[in-house]
N, C-alpha and C positions, 0 to 999 in steps of 0.2 A: 731378695726383697720386693723389688718391682714387680716379678711376676705374682707372688701372694697377694698384692694391693691390688691388682687387677682381677683377681677370683673373687675377691671381697667386696669389690665394686659392681659385680656382675649381679642383678637381680634375680637372676634365676638359682644362683647358689643360695641366695636368702631364702627364695620361695622352697626349694628342694629342703632346706633346712629348718624351717618351719614347718615344713610337711610332716619329717619324720621326728620332729619334736613332738608335733600335735598327735601322731599316731603313738609315740612312746607314752604320753601321758593320757590319752585315752584307754589303752591297754596295758597299762603299768601292772596291774594285778595280775595280768597272765603272765608278763614277762618275770616277774618276781617269782611265780610258782613254777615256770619252767626253768629258771636260774636254779632254783632249789633241788628241782628233780636231777638237774645235769650234775649238781654238787654231789648230791648223794649217790647216782649211777657211778662216777667216779671215784669216789671214797670205796664204794662197793668193789669196784674193780681193781683199786689198789690193794684193798684188803684180801682179795681172793688171787692175785696175782704172785704175793709174796707167798 
């Protein structure tokens, strides 16, 4: 518990988390479309492997 508390008190950790959240929100439609493409590709591979 002590180690986790020091990580959350690190300002660099908050900066990195905010940076990645900002990138995710900015490119949310791109990630959504990419996720759908991966799901479709995975479904096609499962269908043809059987």
